[in-house]
C-alpha positions as CSV (number, residue, x, y, z in Angstrom):
1,M,-74.7,75.9,57.0
2,I,-71.5,73.8,57.6
3,T,-72.0,70.6,59.6
4,I,-69.3,68.6,61.4
5,L,-69.2,66.1,58.6
6,D,-68.4,68.8,56.1
7,L,-65.1,69.3,58.0
8,L,-63.9,65.8,57.0
9,N,-61.7,65.4,53.9
10,S,-62.5,62.9,51.2
11,K,-60.3,60.2,52.7
12,E,-61.9,60.6,56.2
13,K,-65.4,60.5,54.6
14,E,-64.6,57.0,53.3
15,K,-64.6,55.8,56.9
16,L,-68.3,56.8,57.3
17,I,-71.0,54.1,57.2
18,V,-74.4,55.4,56.0
19,K,-77.7,54.1,57.5
20,H,-81.2,54.7,56.3
21,L,-83.9,53.9,58.9
22,N,-87.7,53.7,58.6
23,A,-89.9,55.1,61.3
24,N,-89.7,53.0,64.5
25,E,-86.7,51.0,63.2
26,V,-84.2,50.1,65.9
27,L,-80.6,51.0,65.2
28,F,-79.1,49.8,68.5
29,K,-80.7,47.7,71.2
30,E,-80.6,48.4,75.0
31,G,-77.5,46.8,76.4
32,E,-75.7,46.8,73.1
33,K,-72.1,48.0,73.2
34,A,-71.4,51.4,71.6
35,N,-68.6,51.0,69.1
36,Y,-69.6,53.9,66.9
37,V,-70.4,57.6,67.1
38,G,-73.5,58.5,65.1
39,F,-74.2,61.7,63.2
40,L,-77.8,62.3,62.3
41,T,-78.4,64.2,59.0
42,S,-82.2,63.9,58.6
43,G,-85.2,62.7,60.6
44,A,-85.2,62.2,64.4
45,L,-84.0,59.5,66.7
46,S,-84.9,58.6,70.3
47,I,-83.1,56.8,73.0
48,E,-85.8,55.0,75.0
49,S,-86.4,52.4,77.7
50,Y,-89.1,51.2,80.0
51,S,-89.2,51.6,83.8
52,L,-89.9,48.7,86.1
53,T,-93.6,49.7,86.0
54,G,-93.7,49.7,82.2
55,K,-93.6,53.5,81.8
56,L,-91.8,54.6,78.6
57,I,-88.7,56.8,79.4
58,T,-87.1,58.9,76.7
59,F,-83.5,59.6,77.7
60,N,-82.7,61.7,74.6
61,T,-84.1,62.9,71.3
62,I,-81.6,63.4,68.5
63,Y,-82.2,65.9,65.7
64,P,-80.3,66.6,62.5
65,G,-76.8,68.0,63.1
66,E,-76.5,66.2,66.4
67,M,-74.2,63.3,67.5
68,F,-75.0,60.3,69.6
69,G,-72.9,57.6,71.2
70,N,-70.1,60.1,71.6
71,N,-70.1,59.9,75.4
72,L,-70.6,56.1,75.5
73,V,-67.6,55.1,73.3
74,F,-65.2,56.8,75.7
75,S,-66.9,55.6,78.9
76,N,-66.0,52.8,81.2
77,D,-69.5,51.4,80.7
78,Q,-70.0,51.5,76.9
79,Y,-73.5,49.9,76.8
80,Y,-76.7,51.7,75.7
81,L,-79.2,52.3,78.5
82,G,-82.1,52.2,76.0
83,E,-83.0,51.5,72.4
84,V,-81.8,53.9,69.7
85,K,-84.6,54.0,67.2
86,A,-85.9,56.3,64.5
87,R,-89.0,58.4,65.3
88,V,-89.4,59.1,61.6
89,K,-87.6,58.1,58.4
90,S,-84.0,59.1,59.1
91,T,-80.5,59.1,57.6
92,L,-77.3,59.0,59.6
93,Y,-73.7,58.2,59.4
94,L,-71.6,56.0,61.8
95,L,-67.9,56.3,62.5
96,L,-66.0,53.6,64.3
97,K,-64.3,54.7,67.5
98,E,-60.8,53.9,66.3
99,D,-61.4,56.0,63.1
100,L,-62.8,58.8,65.1
101,L,-59.7,58.9,67.3
102,N,-57.5,59.1,64.3
103,I,-59.5,62.0,62.8
104,L,-59.5,63.8,66.1
105,Q,-55.7,63.7,66.2
106,T,-55.2,65.0,62.7
107,N,-58.1,67.2,61.8
108,K,-58.1,70.3,64.1
109,A,-61.3,71.9,62.7
110,F,-63.2,68.6,63.2
111,L,-61.8,68.3,66.8
112,M,-62.9,71.8,67.7
113,Q,-66.4,71.2,66.3
114,F,-66.6,67.8,68.1
115,L,-65.6,69.4,71.4
116,N,-68.2,72.2,70.9
117,Q,-71.0,69.7,70.3
118,E,-69.8,67.8,73.4
119,S,-70.1,71.0,75.5
120,E,-73.5,71.8,74.1
121,F,-74.7,68.3,74.8
122,T,-73.5,68.6,78.4
123,K,-75.4,71.9,78.8
124,S,-78.5,70.3,77.3
125,L,-78.2,67.4,79.7
126,N,-77.9,69.7,82.7
127,G,-81.1,71.5,81.4
128,K,-82.9,68.1,81.2
129,V,-81.9,67.3,84.8
130,K,-83.1,70.6,86.0
131,L,-86.4,70.1,84.0
132,L,-87.0,66.8,85.7
133,S,-86.3,68.3,89.2
134,F,-89.5,70.4,88.9
135,D,-92.5,68.7,90.6
136,S,-95.3,70.6,88.9
137,A,-96.3,70.0,85.3
138,S,-96.7,73.7,84.8
139,E,-93.1,74.4,85.8
140,R,-91.8,71.6,83.6
141,I,-93.6,72.8,80.5
142,M,-92.7,76.4,81.0
143,Y,-89.1,75.5,81.6
144,Y,-89.0,73.3,78.5
145,I,-90.3,76.2,76.4
146,H,-87.8,78.5,78.1
147,L,-84.9,76.1,77.2
148,K,-86.0,76.4,73.5
149,G,-85.7,80.2,73.5
150,D,-89.1,81.0,75.0
151,K,-90.8,79.7,71.8
152,V,-91.1,76.1,70.5
153,R,-92.9,74.3,67.7
154,I,-94.6,71.1,69.0
155,N,-95.7,68.6,66.4
156,S,-97.9,66.7,68.9
157,I,-98.8,66.7,72.6
158,S,-97.5,63.1,72.8
159,N,-94.0,64.2,71.7
160,L,-94.0,67.1,74.2
161,A,-95.2,64.6,76.9
162,K,-92.1,62.4,76.2
163,E,-89.8,65.5,76.3
164,V,-91.1,66.6,79.7
165,S,-91.6,63.1,81.2
166,L,-95.3,63.5,81.8
167,S,-98.4,61.6,80.7
168,R,-100.1,62.8,77.5
169,E,-103.2,63.6,79.6
170,A,-101.3,65.7,82.2
171,T,-99.5,67.5,79.4
172,S,-102.6,68.4,77.5
173,R,-104.4,69.5,80.6
174,T,-101.5,71.7,81.7
175,I,-101.1,73.3,78.3
176,Y,-104.8,74.2,78.3
177,K,-104.4,75.6,81.9
178,L,-101.3,77.7,81.0
179,I,-103.0,79.2,77.9
180,K,-106.1,80.0,80.0
181,E,-103.9,81.7,82.6
182,N,-102.2,83.8,79.8
183,K,-98.8,82.3,80.7
184,I,-98.2,80.9,77.3
185,K,-99.8,81.5,73.9
186,R,-100.4,79.1,71.0
187,E,-100.2,80.0,67.3
188,G,-100.8,76.8,65.3
189,N,-98.2,74.4,66.6
190,T,-96.0,77.1,68.1
191,F,-96.1,77.8,71.8
192,S,-94.4,80.8,73.4
193,I,-94.1,82.2,76.9
194,I,-96.1,85.3,77.7
195,S,-95.1,85.5,81.4
196,N,-93.1,83.4,83.8
197,I,-94.8,81.5,86.6
């Protein structure tokens, strides 16, 4: 599978800065200015902060093949709203904003893929906003699974809880309830929708 970084020529690849992070290592702190666009190639990153009451809020989870910082570097307010940190051991590449602009002007294939990923991110963000608009835990979890193609592999209830902005206890209780009501089924760590609410 061709990734966006594969579309760079050898001279453009020289502009990339490689970073290797251990689990829970912070790449950028909350309030830090975004000067780079990041491209994750392995592992997983989270953008997280805490509410005034101390509740952990996960703004975004970044998986291999995805970008981050791409919206901030072109924003009027270029500061991270949360910490960017590795969930697990991760590898990524950073590209300075000025270098990115030069590449976007001269590499049409990269430009098209960059715009495609921007569009997909916007769709995903709209889905997250809709997810958070549901009041019931059942609706949130069902909609989250639906967003993932009606089937999703969940490594842990804690990770799912972060994705749907619920407590671990509420998430676990709701998963059990949905299985009992035959609305979802579980096969190992894979959950799929049987019927809509």
